[in-house]
C-alpha positions in Angstrom: -0.3 -0.1 0.2 1.4 3.6 -0.5 1.8 5.2 2.8 2.7 8.5 0.7 -0.6 10.6 0.8 -0.9 13.7 -2.4 -3.7 15.6 0.4 -2.1 18.8 1.5 0.2 18.2 4.7 1.2 21.2 7.0 4.4 20.1 8.5 6.0 22.0 11.4 9.6 21.4 12.3 10.8 22.9 15.5 13.9 22.2 17.5 15.1 23.5 20.8 18.6 23.5 22.0 18.9 23.1 25.5 22.6 24.4 27.2 23.4 22.8 30.6 26.3 24.5 32.6 27.8 22.9 35.4 27.8 25.8 38.5 31.7 24.2 39.1 32.6 23.7 35.4 32.5 26.7 32.8 31.9 24.3 29.8 28.3 24.2 28.4 26.9 20.7 27.3 24.2 21.0 24.5 20.8 18.9 25.0 18.7 19.2 22.0 15.1 18.4 21.6 13.3 18.8 18.3 9.3 18.5 17.6 7.9 17.5 14.2 4.3 17.8 13.6 2.2 17.3 10.8 -0.9 19.3 12.4 -1.6 22.9 13.3 1.2 25.0 13.6 3.5 25.9 16.6 2.1 29.1 17.5 -1.7 27.6 18.1 -4.0 27.2 20.6 -3.8 23.3 21.2 -1.2 20.9 22.2 2.0 22.6 20.5 1.5 25.8 22.6 1.5 23.6 25.8 4.8 21.6 24.3 6.9 24.8 24.5 5.5 26.7 26.8 4.9 24.5 30.0 6.4 21.3 29.7 9.8 22.3 28.4 10.0 25.4 30.5 9.0 23.5 33.5 11.8 20.9 32.7 14.6 23.4 32.0 13.9 25.1 35.1 13.9 21.9 37.3 17.3 21.2 35.6 18.6 24.6 35.9 19.1 24.9 32.0 18.9 27.4 29.1 16.6 26.9 26.6 16.9 28.1 23.2 14.4 27.8 20.6 14.5 27.8 17.1 11.2 27.6 14.7 11.1 26.6 11.2 7.7 26.0 9.3 7.3 24.0 6.4 4.4 23.2 4.1 4.3 20.2 2.3 2.1 18.0 -0.3 3.8 14.8 0.4 4.6 12.8 3.8 8.1 12.5 2.5 9.0 15.9 4.0 7.7 14.8 7.1 10.2 11.5 7.4 12.8 13.8 5.5 12.8 16.6 8.4 12.9 13.9 11.5 15.9 12.6 9.6 17.3 16.3 9.4 16.8 16.6 13.2 18.8 13.1 13.8 21.6 14.4 11.9 21.9 17.0 13.7 22.6 15.0 16.7 19.4 15.7 18.5 19.3 13.9 21.7 15.2 13.4 21.7 12.8 14.1 18.8 9.1 14.2 19.2 6.7 13.3 16.4 3.0 14.6 17.1 0.1 14.7 14.9 -1.7 12.2 13.2 -0.5 9.5 10.6 3.1 10.4 11.8 3.7 6.5 13.0 5.1 5.4 9.8 7.8 8.4 9.2 8.8 7.9 12.9 9.1 4.2 12.7 11.2 4.3 9.4 13.7 7.0 10.7 14.1 5.4 14.1 15.2 2.4 12.8 18.0 4.2 11.1 19.0 6.3 14.0 19.5 4.0 16.8 21.2 6.0 19.2 18.6 9.0 18.9 15.5 8.6 21.3 12.3 9.3 19.6 8.7 9.8 21.3 5.5 9.8 19.4 2.1 11.0 21.0 -0.9 9.7 20.1 0.1 6.5 18.0 2.6 3.6 18.4 5.8 2.5 17.0 7.7 -0.6 17.9 11.3 0.2 18.3 13.7 0.1 21.2 14.6 3.5 20.7 11.0 5.0 20.4 8.4 5.4 23.4 5.0 5.8 22.5 2.5 7.8 24.3 -1.2 7.4 24.4 -4.0 9.2 26.7 -6.9 7.7 28.2 -9.2 10.2 26.2 -12.3 8.0 27.3 -12.0 8.6 30.6 -12.2 12.3 30.7 -14.7 12.3 28.0 -17.0 9.9 30.4 -16.9 12.8 33.0 -18.0 15.1 30.2 -20.5 12.8 29.2 -21.8 12.8 32.8 -21.7 16.8 32.7 -23.6 16.8 29.3 -26.3 14.2 30.3 -27.4 16.0 33.7 -27.1 20.0 31.9 -29.0 19.1 28.6 -32.5 20.7 28.7 -33.6 18.9 25.1 -32.3 15.6 26.1 -30.1 16.0 23.2 -26.2 16.5 22.9 -23.6 15.9 20.0 -20.3 15.0 19.1 -18.2 16.1 16.4 -14.6 14.3 15.7 -12.0 15.3 13.2 -11.6 12.0 11.7 -12.0 8.0 12.8 -9.1 6.8 14.8 -7.8 5.2 17.7 -7.8 8.7 19.9 -10.9 10.4 18.1 -12.7 6.9 19.2 -11.7 7.1 22.7 -13.3 10.9 22.9 -16.4 9.3 21.7 -17.0 6.0 23.0 -16.0 7.5 26.4 -18.4 10.4 25.8 -21.3 7.9 25.1 -20.8 5.8 28.1 -20.7 9.1 30.3 -24.5 10.1 28.8 -25.8 6.8 29.1 -24.8 6.0 32.2 -26.3 9.2 33.4 -29.6 9.1 31.4 -30.1 6.6 29.0 -32.9 8.9 27.4 -30.8 11.4 26.4 -30.0 11.0 22.8 -26.4 11.1 21.1 -25.9 12.6 17.7 -22.6 11.2 16.4 -20.6 13.4 13.4 -17.6 12.9 11.4 -15.7 16.1 10.0 -12.9 14.2 8.2 -10.6 17.4 9.0 -9.0 19.1 11.6 -8.5 22.5 9.8 -11.6 23.8 8.5 -13.8 26.1 10.7 -16.3 26.5 8.4 -17.0 22.6 8.2 -17.4 22.8 12.3 -19.8 25.6 11.6 -21.7 23.4 9.4 -22.1 20.4 11.0 -22.5 22.3 14.1 -25.9 24.0 13.0 -27.3 20.7 11.7 -26.9 19.3 15.4 -28.4 22.3 16.8 -31.3 22.3 14.6 -31.9 18.7 15.5 -32.4 19.8 19.2 -29.2 19.5 20.5 -28.0 22.0 23.1 -24.8 20.5 24.0 -21.5 19.9 21.4 -18.7 17.8 22.5 -15.9 18.7 19.5 -12.9 17.0 19.0 -11.7 18.2 15.7 -8.8 20.7 15.9 -9.3 23.8 14.5 -12.5 22.4 12.9 -13.7 22.8 16.3 -13.4 26.6 16.3 -16.5 26.6 13.8 -18.5 24.8 16.5 -17.7 27.5 19.2 -18.5 30.3 16.5 -22.0 28.9 15.9 -22.8 28.3 19.6 -22.0 31.8 20.1 -24.1 32.9 17.1 -26.9 31.5 18.2 -26.7 32.0 21.8 -26.2 35.9 20.8 -29.4 35.7 18.6 -31.8 33.2 20.0 -30.9 34.3 23.9 -31.0 30.9 24.9 -28.0 28.6 25.6 -26.0 26.4 23.4 -22.9 24.6 25.0 -19.4 23.7 23.5 -17.1 21.4 25.4 -13.4 22.2 24.8 -10.5 19.7 24.1 -6.8 19.3 24.6 -6.9 23.0 26.2 -9.0 24.9 28.1 -10.9 26.6 25.9 -12.8 28.9 28.0 -11.6 32.1 26.3 -12.8 30.7 22.8 -16.1 30.6 23.7 -16.2 34.6 24.8 -18.0 36.8 25.3 -20.9 35.0 24.8 -19.9 32.3 27.1 -20.8 29.2 25.7 -17.4 26.9 26.7 -19.3 24.3 29.1 -16.0 22.7 30.2 -12.7 21.6 28.6 -11.1 17.7 28.5 -7.6 18.6 28.9 -5.0 16.2 27.8 -1.5 17.1 29.6 0.7 17.5 26.6 2.7 19.7 28.7 3.4 17.0 31.3 4.1 14.4 28.7 6.9 16.2 27.3 8.2 17.5 30.9 8.0 13.4 31.9 9.9 12.3 28.7 12.3 15.3 28.7 13.6 14.3 31.9 13.7 10.7 31.6 16.0 11.2 28.2 18.2 13.7 30.0 18.8 11.2 32.8 19.5 8.3 31.2 16.1 6.9 32.2 14.5 6.5 28.9 11.5 4.1 28.4 12.1 3.3 24.6 10.2 0.4 23.7 7.2 0.9 25.7 4.1 2.6 25.8 3.2 5.0 28.5 -0.5 5.6 29.1 -1.5 9.1 30.7 -5.2 9.0 32.3 -6.8 10.3 35.4 -4.2 8.6 37.7 -1.3 9.6 35.7 -2.5 13.3 36.0 -2.7 12.9 32.3 -6.1 14.0 31.7 -8.2 16.7 34.0 -11.4 18.8 33.1 -11.2 22.4 33.3 -14.3 23.9 34.8 -15.8 27.2 33.0 -16.4 29.7 35.8 -19.8 28.7 37.1 -21.4 27.2 34.2 -21.8 23.7 35.9 -23.8 23.5 39.1 -22.3 22.2 42.3 -24.9 19.1 42.3 -23.4 17.8 39.0 -19.9 18.3 40.1 -20.8 16.0 43.0 -21.6 13.6 40.7 -18.8 13.7 38.5 -16.3 13.5 41.4 -18.3 10.1 42.3 -17.6 8.9 38.9 -13.9 10.3 38.7 -13.0 8.3 42.1 -14.4 5.1 40.8 -12.5 5.4 37.8 -9.3 6.1 39.6 -10.2 3.4 42.0 -10.4 0.8 39.3 -14.1 0.6 40.1 -15.2 1.7 36.8 -13.7 0.9 33.3 -14.6 3.3 31.1 -14.9 1.6 27.1 -12.7 3.6 24.6 -13.7 1.3 21.6 -16.7 0.1 19.9 -16.1 -3.2 21.3 -16.0 -2.1 24.9 -18.7 0.2 24.5 -20.9 -2.8 23.1 -19.9 -4.6 26.1 -20.4 -1.6 28.4 -23.4 -0.8 26.9 -24.9 -4.5 28.1 -24.4 -3.7 31.6 -26.7 -0.7 31.8 
């Protein structure tokens, strides 16, 4: 099968040179970390911002080292460039290279096999190489709690979910959300839509309008920049119709995205900053877990809910915390695939 796709792929390459200076020794040791992403940009409001500004900053502060950031942005029509730029960093002796975004696993796998002395980390996918650590999030756990909130908050008994594509990560969002809604109130109807894009807000607006027209008053969007269109539609409707339309944010705290109309109900945040901090520290301190898959959920502080001011009643939050405790204690297993959800559904 031809793995090189002809659709436009925006590849972001950015590198970080970390210089460590021993207090007792004037010599400097460079520790270089690189990032290659095929979605969004280095300055967007999603996970790349968290990488640079939070995870690396905390890592550098604890290690008492200086961070020099260098950015290069590349637009490409072929995934060949994705692999080329991973090789570019490896050839420059970067000790740790992160690969982020969708459909990046093939390129990371190919390059990591050749550069065996470089540490690679891939986020939201898996690569089975001894010098590569794979990082996955338990999105289903946070999405379950968001589903509980949606089921208790909806006035129309209809809610929606919009995913950016059909992949494992989005499925964990989707089936976790479904499980949370149905466990709370089986009479709430859930509309599921796939945008098939992460970069087109207009598509998000169109799908959101359709779901709102069908009676949904809450939409959980996991569709990257496409989700901005969902916020825009909710804000326009609330302003014009003078009634509540809610959006559940994703990846980062998206409260600001819902202003000034205040349509952000809650955000399911993936702690990309924690991942970058943990893996960078492990790599520099010779504790890199190559060949393993690291899972980040509620117990690992990899998933959290960020409440949007007073938009959720205390009675709802109390119920959410009860479910959260059950998940963390292992008393409740949240489905993350269609098969797991079907089994979960039988127990309701």
